[in-house]
C-alpha positions as CSV (number, residue, x, y, z in Angstrom):
1,M,-33.7,85.9,164.7
2,S,-35.0,86.1,161.1
3,I,-36.2,82.5,160.7
4,E,-37.0,80.0,163.5
5,V,-38.1,76.5,162.6
6,K,-38.9,74.1,165.5
7,N,-39.9,70.4,165.3
8,V,-41.7,70.8,161.9
9,F,-43.5,67.9,160.3
10,K,-45.3,67.9,157.0
11,Y,-47.4,65.0,155.8
12,Y,-48.9,64.3,152.4
13,G,-51.3,61.5,153.2
14,E,-49.1,59.0,155.2
15,Q,-45.9,60.2,153.6
16,A,-43.7,62.5,155.7
17,A,-42.2,65.2,153.5
18,L,-40.6,66.8,156.6
19,N,-39.7,64.9,159.7
20,D,-39.0,66.8,162.9
21,V,-37.0,69.6,161.2
22,S,-35.5,72.4,163.3
23,F,-33.1,75.2,162.5
24,K,-32.5,78.9,163.0
25,V,-31.3,81.6,160.6
26,N,-29.8,84.8,162.1
27,S,-30.4,88.2,160.6
28,G,-28.0,89.0,157.7
29,E,-27.0,85.4,157.0
30,I,-27.0,83.8,153.5
31,I,-28.0,80.1,154.0
32,G,-27.7,77.4,151.5
33,F,-30.6,74.9,151.8
34,L,-29.4,71.7,150.0
35,G,-30.8,68.3,149.4
36,P,-31.5,65.8,146.5
37,N,-34.8,66.1,144.6
38,G,-37.7,65.2,146.8
39,A,-35.8,65.8,150.1
40,G,-38.3,68.5,151.3
41,K,-36.5,71.7,150.4
42,S,-39.3,73.4,148.4
43,T,-41.9,72.1,151.0
44,M,-40.0,73.8,153.8
45,M,-39.6,77.0,151.8
46,K,-43.3,77.1,151.0
47,I,-44.2,76.7,154.7
48,I,-41.9,79.6,155.6
49,T,-43.4,81.8,153.0
50,C,-47.0,80.9,154.0
51,F,-47.8,79.1,150.7
52,I,-48.7,75.8,152.5
53,P,-49.4,74.9,156.1
54,K,-47.3,72.6,158.2
55,S,-48.7,69.5,159.8
56,A,-47.0,70.1,163.2
57,G,-44.3,72.2,164.8
58,T,-43.6,76.0,164.9
59,V,-42.3,78.3,162.2
60,K,-41.6,82.0,162.9
61,V,-40.3,84.7,160.6
62,C,-39.0,87.9,162.3
63,G,-40.6,86.7,165.5
64,L,-44.1,86.2,163.9
65,D,-45.8,82.8,163.6
66,V,-46.5,82.0,160.0
67,E,-50.0,80.8,160.7
68,E,-51.1,83.3,163.3
69,H,-49.6,86.3,161.5
70,S,-49.7,85.1,157.9
71,I,-50.3,88.6,156.3
72,E,-47.6,90.3,158.4
73,V,-45.1,87.5,157.5
74,R,-45.8,87.9,153.8
75,K,-45.0,91.6,154.0
76,K,-41.6,90.7,155.5
77,V,-40.7,87.9,153.0
78,G,-39.6,88.0,149.4
79,Y,-40.0,84.7,147.5
80,L,-38.7,83.5,144.2
81,P,-40.2,80.0,143.6
82,E,-38.3,77.3,141.6
83,H,-40.7,77.8,138.6
84,N,-40.7,81.5,138.3
85,P,-44.4,82.5,137.9
86,L,-44.4,85.5,135.6
87,Y,-47.1,87.1,133.4
88,L,-45.4,86.6,130.1
89,D,-47.8,89.0,128.2
90,M,-46.9,91.9,130.5
91,Y,-44.0,94.3,129.9
92,V,-41.2,94.3,132.5
93,K,-42.1,97.8,133.9
94,E,-45.8,97.1,133.7
95,Y,-45.4,93.8,135.7
96,L,-43.1,95.4,138.4
97,S,-45.6,98.3,138.8
98,F,-48.4,95.7,139.2
99,V,-46.5,94.0,142.0
100,A,-45.6,97.3,143.6
101,G,-49.3,98.1,143.6
102,I,-50.2,94.8,145.4
103,Y,-47.8,95.8,148.2
104,K,-49.2,99.4,148.2
105,I,-45.7,100.8,147.8
106,P,-45.6,104.6,147.8
107,N,-43.7,106.3,145.0
108,R,-44.3,103.3,142.8
109,K,-42.7,104.6,139.6
110,E,-39.5,105.5,141.4
111,R,-39.3,102.2,143.2
112,V,-39.8,100.3,139.9
113,Q,-37.0,102.2,138.3
114,E,-34.8,101.5,141.3
115,M,-35.4,97.8,141.0
116,I,-34.8,97.7,137.3
117,K,-31.4,99.4,137.8
118,K,-30.6,97.1,140.8
119,V,-31.1,93.9,138.9
120,G,-29.7,95.1,135.6
121,L,-32.9,95.3,133.5
122,E,-32.4,98.7,132.0
123,K,-32.1,97.5,128.4
124,E,-34.9,95.0,128.8
125,Q,-37.4,97.2,130.7
126,N,-39.7,97.9,127.7
127,K,-39.9,94.3,126.5
128,K,-42.6,91.8,127.2
129,I,-41.5,89.2,129.8
130,G,-42.2,86.4,127.3
131,A,-39.5,87.8,125.0
132,L,-36.8,87.7,127.6
133,S,-34.1,85.0,128.1
134,K,-34.1,82.7,131.1
135,G,-31.5,84.9,132.8
136,Y,-33.5,88.1,132.4
137,R,-36.7,86.4,133.6
138,Q,-34.8,85.4,136.7
139,R,-33.8,89.0,137.2
140,V,-37.5,90.0,136.9
141,G,-38.3,87.4,139.5
142,L,-35.7,88.7,141.8
143,A,-36.9,92.3,141.3
144,Q,-40.5,91.3,142.2
145,A,-39.2,89.4,145.3
146,I,-37.3,92.5,146.7
147,I,-39.5,95.3,145.4
148,H,-41.2,95.7,148.8
149,D,-37.9,95.7,150.7
150,P,-38.4,92.5,152.6
151,E,-36.3,91.5,155.6
152,V,-36.1,87.9,154.5
153,L,-35.5,86.6,150.9
154,I,-36.3,83.0,150.0
155,L,-34.9,81.8,146.7
156,D,-35.7,78.3,145.3
157,E,-33.2,77.3,142.6
158,P,-32.5,81.0,141.6
159,T,-29.8,80.1,139.1
160,S,-31.3,76.9,137.5
161,G,-30.9,76.8,133.8
162,L,-28.6,79.9,133.5
163,D,-25.5,80.1,131.3
164,P,-22.1,80.8,133.0
165,N,-22.2,84.5,132.4
166,Q,-25.7,84.8,133.8
167,L,-24.7,82.6,136.8
168,V,-21.9,85.1,137.7
169,D,-24.3,88.1,137.5
170,I,-27.1,86.5,139.6
171,R,-24.6,85.3,142.2
172,K,-23.1,88.8,142.5
173,L,-26.6,90.2,142.9
174,I,-27.5,87.7,145.6
175,I,-24.3,88.5,147.5
176,E,-25.1,92.2,147.2
177,I,-28.7,91.7,148.5
178,G,-27.4,89.5,151.3
179,K,-25.5,92.4,152.8
180,T,-28.7,93.9,154.1
181,K,-31.1,91.0,154.2
182,T,-31.4,87.4,155.4
183,V,-31.2,85.1,152.3
184,M,-32.2,81.4,152.2
185,L,-31.6,79.7,148.9
186,S,-31.7,76.2,147.5
187,T,-29.4,75.0,144.8
188,H,-27.8,71.9,143.3
189,I,-24.7,73.8,142.3
190,M,-22.0,73.2,144.9
191,Q,-19.6,75.9,143.7
192,E,-22.4,78.3,144.3
193,V,-22.7,77.2,147.9
194,E,-19.0,77.8,148.5
195,A,-19.1,81.1,146.7
196,I,-22.2,82.6,148.3
197,C,-23.3,81.0,151.5
198,D,-22.3,81.7,155.1
199,R,-23.9,78.5,156.3
200,V,-25.2,75.3,154.8
201,I,-28.2,73.1,155.8
202,I,-28.4,69.7,154.1
203,I,-31.7,67.8,154.2
204,K,-32.3,64.2,153.2
205,E,-35.7,62.5,153.1
206,G,-37.2,65.2,155.2
207,T,-34.5,65.2,157.9
208,I,-31.6,67.5,158.4
209,V,-28.3,65.7,158.2
210,A,-25.9,68.7,158.4
211,D,-26.0,72.3,159.6
212,N,-22.7,74.3,159.6
213,S,-20.4,76.4,157.4
214,A,-19.4,74.8,154.1
215,K,-15.8,74.6,155.4
216,E,-16.8,72.9,158.7
217,I,-19.0,70.3,156.8
218,Q,-16.1,69.5,154.5
219,Q,-13.8,68.9,157.4
220,K,-16.3,67.1,159.6
221,D,-15.3,63.6,158.7
222,V,-12.2,63.5,161.0
223,E,-12.2,59.7,161.2
224,K,-10.7,59.6,157.7
225,Q,-8.3,62.2,156.3
226,T,-6.2,61.9,153.2
227,I,-2.8,63.5,153.6
228,L,-0.2,64.1,150.9
229,V,3.4,64.1,152.0
230,E,6.7,64.7,150.1
231,F,9.9,63.7,151.8
232,D,13.5,64.7,150.7
233,K,14.4,61.0,150.1
234,N,12.7,57.7,149.7
235,C,11.7,55.5,152.6
236,S,10.1,52.1,153.3
237,R,6.3,51.6,152.9
238,N,6.5,49.2,155.8
239,Q,8.0,51.8,158.0
240,L,5.3,54.3,157.1
241,R,2.5,51.8,157.8
242,Q,3.8,51.6,161.4
243,I,3.1,55.3,162.1
244,P,0.3,55.5,164.7
245,G,-3.1,56.3,163.2
246,V,-2.1,55.5,159.7
247,K,-4.6,53.1,158.0
248,S,-3.0,52.9,154.6
249,V,-0.1,54.3,152.5
250,K,0.3,54.7,148.8
251,Q,3.3,55.8,146.9
252,V,2.4,58.3,144.1
253,D,6.0,59.4,143.1
254,D,9.6,58.7,144.1
255,N,9.3,60.5,147.4
256,K,5.6,61.4,147.5
257,W,3.1,59.4,149.6
258,V,-0.6,59.5,150.2
259,F,-1.7,58.6,153.8
260,L,-5.2,57.6,154.8
261,G,-5.3,58.4,158.5
262,A,-7.6,57.9,161.4
263,G,-8.0,61.6,162.1
264,D,-5.2,64.1,161.6
265,V,-2.0,62.1,161.6
266,R,0.3,64.9,160.5
267,P,1.9,65.3,164.0
268,E,2.7,61.6,164.0
269,I,4.2,61.8,160.5
270,A,6.3,64.8,161.6
271,K,7.6,62.7,164.6
272,F,8.4,59.8,162.3
273,A,10.3,62.1,159.9
274,Q,12.4,63.6,162.7
275,R,13.2,60.2,164.1
276,E,14.3,58.9,160.7
277,S,16.2,62.1,159.8
278,L,13.8,62.8,156.9
279,L,13.0,66.3,155.7
280,I,9.3,67.0,154.9
281,L,9.3,69.1,151.7
282,A,5.5,69.4,151.6
283,M,2.5,68.1,153.6
284,S,-1.2,68.9,153.1
285,I,-4.7,67.6,153.8
286,E,-6.7,66.8,150.7
287,E,-10.1,68.2,151.6
288,K,-13.2,66.6,150.1
289,S,-15.1,68.8,147.7
290,M,-18.6,70.0,148.7
291,E,-20.0,67.8,146.0
292,E,-18.3,64.7,147.5
293,V,-19.6,65.6,151.0
294,F,-23.1,66.2,149.7
295,K,-23.1,62.7,148.0
296,E,-21.9,61.0,151.2
297,L,-24.5,62.7,153.3
298,T,-27.5,62.2,151.0
299,Q,-26.9,58.9,149.2
300,N,-28.0,55.6,150.9
């Protein structure tokens, strides 16, 4: 188990930023940690990385308590904060060498060159960080986060403010890193979650409201499912309304209908079609997008 969070609370004065939060992250997983602004994402990440203390509960990284074994935990964790804190007057190679020195990495020069190649900074390695674009600064931030070969990587909004080309490059890099490390990342880009993450944790007002794969979360609302059906000929709306489990029916074309069902009513629609000698030409469930699900779970 790479990360284990159990009954964690964090208070700022009387305000609870985290309220009884519990979850586990297995080795080798890429976890999307989602929530609206102020939900507690960054607070949780800062606790895991030993930046701030929790008010109550237990947090372990690679089996080590973050308070009892803070130094050991920091050696095992790589962290890219939301606001990438870089020394803008330092050159890329100089900065990465400085970070490698803090971690007392042997063969420092070789390791720096390895990181520069891994994150695609070869053409920028002799520039000052302050002269780099936002995308390349993020690459420098990723390089410093993984230069000591951590077991766990925590990324807070790693693709914020990047252009589409930079987004693709950073996503590929995160997926590549995730093959050998546990990655926990926060983001507001739902397509990113579906493209990268094995599992999604959604937090609202300091409380977890969902924890599953993106696919499972999208399909979780079984009480209401929208089903699109095309028959070979027209039929009566009144007849379709009588199908068990169907809440409403809307005609969208001559022989095409949209059903809102209480759960999955496809078997009942199939029975109806057979009974009425109708041929079903197409039938599919219209899944909610990750963005729609996120809004439903996090908006009041």
